[in-house]
N, C-alpha and C positions, 0 to 999 in steps of 0.2 A: 980239122977236116970233117965235114958233115958225112954222116952215114947214109942219110936219105938223099934222094935225088929230087929234081924239080917236079916229077910226077907225084911223089909222096907229099911234097909241100902243097901242091894243088889240092890234094885230098884234105889236108889240114884246114885250108881256108875255104872249103866248100860252103856255099850258102845253105845247103840242106842240113848242115850241122850248126855251127856257130859263127860262120863267116858272114860278112856283109858285102854286097855288090856296091861298087863305087865307080864314079866316072872320073878318070884321071886325065887332065889336059896339061901337057907340058907347055911352057911359054912358047908361043909361035908354032905349036904343033897341033895335031889332031887328037880329039878325045877318044879314049878307049875305056872299056869296062874292065875293072880289075877286082878281084876278090881279096878280102883281107879281114882282119879283126879290128874293129873300131873300138876305142876306149876313150872315155872322157873322165878321167880321175879328177876328183876335187882334192886340192891340197891346201894346207894352211901353213903359212910361213911366219915363224916367230922372229921378229926383227929386234927383239930385246926390249921392247916397250910393253905397255899394257894392252895394246891392240895388235892383233895378228892380222895378216893380209891373206885373204883367200883367193884362190883362182881355180879355174877349170883348165886342165891340160889335155886337150884332145890330141889323139895320135892314131895312126893307122898302120898296122903291121901287115906286111904282104910279102910276096915273093920278089926277090931282087930282079928276076928276069922280067917281071911285069912293069917295073919302074926303073929300068937300068940307067936311064938318062935323067932321073929326077934331080931337080935343083930347087933352090929357094926361089919362090915366086910362082911356082907351078900351082895349078888349081886342082882341088879334089872335092867332088860333091858326094856326100854320104849322108843317108837318112834325110834327104831333102835340104841339107844345109851346105852352102858353099864355103870351103875353107881354102886358105892360102898355105902352101907348104913353106915352113920357115926353116926347118933343119931336116937333113936326110942322114939317117944313121944306118949304114950298111954294116951288119955284124960279121961279114966275111963267111957266113955259112949258107948263104942263099936267101936270107931273110933281111928285109929292110924296114925300118920304122920311119914313118914320115911324121914329124912333129908339126902340128897344124895350128893355125890361128883363124878364128872366125872373122 
């Protein structure tokens, strides 16, 4: 059970600190602005050969209440790039991570 509430989570994702504003559009729905933390990690996968495979893994972490009906196929525009939501990870504490694909 989370100690903080939705109000405290909104402060954490504020764009005046380290959050990003994004436009979230559910499939067949209306666009809405949501705040969250965008991350685009670079990862290198060693598949057991002499050449590893690199990839960028974009993700957007935000309040669950802002994307409560999020599903694979939804759209998110952040930092002027349009992404498709591939996976929705609700951690059960009011925070959701959207795994994205450009």
